[in-house]
N, C-alpha and C positions, 0 to 999 in steps of 0.2 A: 503494499500499500504506499510506502514510503515515495517508493521509485513513481508509482500514478499523480501523489500529490506535486512532486517537484515536476513532473512533466508538463500538470495543468496549472498551475502557478497561477499568476492571477486572472486567467481565466474562467475560473470558479465564479468568482465577483461578476467579471463581466457577463457571464449567462444569467448569475442571479438577479442582475441588475434588468435585463429585459426579457424576464420572466415575471417579474415582479416577486419573488419568493427570497427566501433567503431560509437557507436549510438551517435547522439545531445542529443536527449531524453529518455532518460535511461527508463523512464517509458514503453514505449513501447517494449524494451525487456523485463521488466520484465511481462508485460503482456502476451508477447508471450511464454515464460518459466512456466505460473501458468494453470495448467489443471484445468478442472471441477467440480474433484474430491477434488480437493484442497480448493479450492473456495468453495465447499458447505462444508466444516467441520467447514468453519469459518461463521458463521452467523451473529454475530452480526457486524462482519468486513467485510465480502464478498468480498474480492479483486474481480476484473473484470479477466475474465479465458480468453483462446485464443481462444475460438470459434468462434468468428466476426472476428479476422484476419484473423483465418483461411482460413473463406468464401472471403477476400480480397485476400489472398495471392494465393487460389486455381484460381482464376481470373489471377490473374498477372502471373502464371506460365503457366496457357495456352496458354496466348497472346505471352510471350516469346518463348516459346519452336515451337510455330506452327510459328512465324517469323523467327527463326532458321531455320524450317525446310523449311520453303516456299522459303528464301533466298538461302540455301545450297544444295537442291537440286530442282535443275529447273525442271529437267524433270519428277520427282516424281508424280504419280495421285494424285487426291485427297484421293481415298480411302486409297491407302498406307501411305500417309501421317498422315491420320487419326489414322491407325495402328500401325505407329511406335510412333507418339504422347503418344497414348495408353500404348506402353510398357515403355517409357520413366517417364511418369509418374503417373504410377501404385503404389499400398501401396507398394508392396513389394521392388521395386526400389527406391521409395524415402525414405524408411525405410534404405536401405543399404547407401543414398547417406550420410544420416545424421549420419551415422556410422562414416562416414570418420572424422568427430569431436567431435564424443561422445556427440550427441544433446543428448539423454537420460537421461545421468547423469547430466544435469544441472533442468530438470525438475522437478515442485513442484508438488509431487502429495499426495493424501490425503492416510492414513494410509493404509485403503484397500486395494487400488491402488496400493501401493508400495510392502505389503507385497504378492499381487499374482502377482509380475514380469513386473508391467506397466510399467518400463522401457527399456525392451525386448520386449514389444507390437510390433510389426510391423504397426498398425492400429493406436496407440497414437503415435507413434514417427513421423511415415509420415505426421500426421493433425500437429503436435510442428513444424515440416519445413514447411509447407504451412505457420503455422501462424509468424513463424521467415521470411520468405521471405512479409509477407503483410507488417510487423511492417519496415522491411528496405524500403519499397515503402513508406510508410508512412514518414517516417523520411527524405529520400533523394531523393523518385523520383523513376520514372521508370526505367529511366539508373543504377542506383545503383544496385537495384532490378535485371534488367536484367545479370549484371556483375557478382553477386552471384548464378544465378540460372546456366549461362553459365561455370562457374567455378565447382558447385558442384553437379549441375544436368545432367546439357547437355554436361558433358566429357565422353570420352571414351564410344560413343555410341553403336559401336560394340560390346563391351563386354555387356552393359545391355541388348542388344537386343535379344544377344543369351541364357542369363540367362531368362529372361522374356518368350522366347520361348523353351525353353531347351526341355519340356518333348515333344513337338512336333518334334522339329528337330530332335530329339534322336531315338524317334520312325520311324520316316521316314526313316532316317540312317540303322537302323536295316533290316525295310523290305525291303530293297535295298539289304541286305547280302542273300542271299539264303540259306534259312535253319534254321537262326539264330532268336531267339524269344527274348524278352525282358521283364523283370518282375520285382518287385521292391518288398522288403523284409524287415520287420520290424525287426531290431535288437535290438533296446532297447527301453524303455519307463525311461527317467530320471527326476528327482525330484518329489519332492509329488506334489499331485493332482491339486493345488493351482496354480503351478510355473512346469509344464511339459514341456519336451522338449521332440522329438523323434529324432531317428537314423534310416536311412534307407537307404540299400543298393540298388546300381542300378545292375541287372544282364543279362548278356546274356549267353544264354546256360547252366547257373547254375555256371557262373563265375562273380565274383565282376568286376565291371567296372567304379564304382564311389560311395561314400558314402557320405550321406548329413545329415546335422542335423538342424533343426527348431521346431516353438512352436505347429506346425501341421503337421501331417502325411504328407498333401499335400506341403507344405514349405519343408520338409524334401525330399521329393522326387523330387522336382525341384532341389533343390541344388544338390541332387547325380546324376540328368540327364546331370544339369552343369558340374558337375567334369569329367562326364564320355566323355562328348565332348571336353574338353580341354585336357584330358588325356591321350590320344591314337590318332593313325593318323588315319583318315576316307578316304575310296577310293574319289576320286574326283568325284563330280556328273557329269553326261555326259549332255555336252552342246545340 
């Protein structure tokens, strides 16, 4: 743990300032920021990684988001609540939430993981966010963890839901327009093979309506679809 403390240094205080929460037990935060790749490279010291905290944080997040939807959508049926909750706590959404305060920049990663762009990987960053939630829960209880979730995960729900369903929603809107077709075109592959990102254009009738970038083609298409949805006026749906 001493090495973890030394490596993180003043970064811990910077992160606490960013999330407006100060840990009473700093070791919980150190653990939340320690990826398994870093721990595995230190066989003699082997600090605890964040996987167990991630497990706990996932459960806290599910409870908090379920409670939020139950209380704020009294007329919503169980099936729709389940679908909406899934959109709010899915990997891409959580990674976007973590980017609000640059969580990836604070993580301790093994050399290989760092070199292959681990700080930008949605799976890694979303797991770290769940670990951070678990750490806050252990440090101060459910109320503080819930407050964090409300501020950073369950904020701007309409925007998150639109992003999660962007490709499906865009496809439906295009199909409603007579004679229009929707395609996705790969514009560029950026970076070396171990740290590649993709730029994709969403096109209607050959005209670009949105451009997205992501670490996978699917993620780039999702971003392009989202940009298309918010970048133009669409006909109102018939009631």
